[in-house]
Residue, then its C-alpha position, 0 to 999 in steps of 0.5 A: m113457786a120459788e123455794i126460799r132459804v134464809e141462812n144465818v142472816s144478821k143485820a145491825f144498824r149503828g152498832e145495834k143488832i136488829i136480826d141475829g143469825i136467822s135461818f129458815e125455809v119456805a117451801g114452794a107455794q107455801l105461806l109463811s108468817l113472820l110473827g113477832p112484836s113490834g121492833a123484833g126485826k120482821t120488816t128489816l128481814l123482809k126488806i133483806i129478802a126483797g133486796l132493799v137492804k143488804p145483810d151484814t152476814g148470811e145468804i138468801f137462796f131462791d130455788g137454791v140460787p144465792v140472791v144477796k148480790v142480785p139487785a132487787e129489780k132482778r130478784g123476782a120478789v115483790l114487797v107490798f107495804q101496809d100503806y099500799l104506796l099507790f101513786p095518787h096521781l095515777t089511776v088504778e089501771q096506771n098503778v097496776a101497769f107501773g111495774l110493767r111499764m118500767a120493765g119495758v112491757p109493750r102497751d098491748k101486753r100491758t093492757k092485757i095483763v092489767a085487765e087480767m090482774l084487776a079481774l083476779v082481784d075483783m076490781k074490774g070496772y075501777e080502771h079509771k078511779y084514783p086512789h082517793e076514790l077507793s076504800g082501804g080494802q080496794k086500795q089493798r086489792v090494787a096493791l096486790a094486783r100491781a105486785l102480781a102483774v110483774k109475775p114475781r117468784v116471791l110475794l112479800l107482805d108487810e103488815p098488809f091488813s093493819n090499817l083496815d077496820p076489823r070487819l074488812r081486815e077479816s075479809m081481806r085475810e080470806f081474800t088474800r089467802d084464797l088468791q095466794r093458794r089459787m096462784e100457788m105463790t110462795t109468800i112471806l107475811v109479816t104480822h104481829d097479830w097471832e090470830e092472823a098468823l094462825m089463820m093464814s099460814d102453812r107455817i109460822a116463824v116466831l121472831i122475838n128480839g131479832s132471833i127465830k124462836q120457833v118454826g112450825t105449823p100453826e098447830e105446832v106453835y100454838f099447842r107445843p110452843a118451844s118456850l114460855e117466851v113463845a107461849e106468852f106471845l100466842g094468845e091474850k088470855k092464859n093461866y100461869v100455875e107454879g109448881r114442882v115436878k117430883d117423880g113424874v108428878f106435877f104438884c101445884p095449888f090445884g092438885d097433883f097431875p101426871a107429868p111423865q116427861a118432865v124431870d124433877g124441878c120447878y115449873t110454870a104450867l101454862i093453861r089456856p082458858e079453853h082447857v078449864r071447864i066450868s059447870p053449875g055448882g052446889e052449896t058445897s062447891s068451893w069455886m065462885v065466879c068473880d068476873m064475867r065477860f060476855a064475848g058472843g059465842c064465848v064467855y070468859y070467867r074469872v073464878v076464885r077459890e081461897g085466893l086462887l084465881l083461874l081464867c076459863a072460857a065457856d060457850n054461851t049455853v049457860i051464863y054464870r054471874p059474879g057470886d055464883k058457885v061453880d065446879v071447876s076442872v082443869d084438863f092438865s093433859k093440855a097444860m104446857l110445862f116450862e122449867t123455871s125457878f122461883d122462891 
């Protein structure tokens, strides 16, 4: 249950800076997600924490003790890669026991620990199977068992679910999060999937272009993003509305809305589809449905009025079709304003 502190860590390869002055903390037994697009430096940072890559500057602390100069095998951090990296010529039992054998753990004790780990990840009875005989989810469980068998202080997960099909990915997320909580294992998860980060994390660190842009709880990062850059990365569907604030009021094509915290200037309002309400309209309604996408429990609509377009999300109680007239209201109390400039 180690506490982790990353302090001013930077790394460059061949003159190109990959991560730049990164600092954040992970409390003991918490799961923090490093969330960011491909190429943001997430895996490089994870390897630095694991001891596989040396930073150019900065320090890593486990429970207040600096570990950058501590070899990876003595650091107490275990890294699980997205490709599992199971040894194909070894059985499940032998794979799980590998780290213990390298550490010189006696055979009797190894056997006991392996049995405990396989039971923990619901893989009892698969001891003599080989990796090619396992499904993707089973391979992931074996990789977790192997990592946990050596009793690490820190568990590092590098895109562990990216190779799984959507249904299996969801079940493995739930399984891994439940396991992490039961073991109270301090964990860092690298992912580019914002939904995965929101569902699994105690805290999220958003990493973009080698820099941490925001650290907070899933609710803080989603509802109160620190910048438009962070907001754009969280969620696939959004509305952007340009306008101006004057004397605490945001003026935009959809109307005038209170903005008491904003100083006068130009802003972009980000409005999530779930904060745009749609209801049956009449002959005098000015909004019309121009597109509908049915997604089961949720229906996404594009509605238009005099060239203005909004994306909204509604439940499936009432289904609207393209051409239907509707009434639309925007909950601007949930809008996020970001100062910007435009002509």
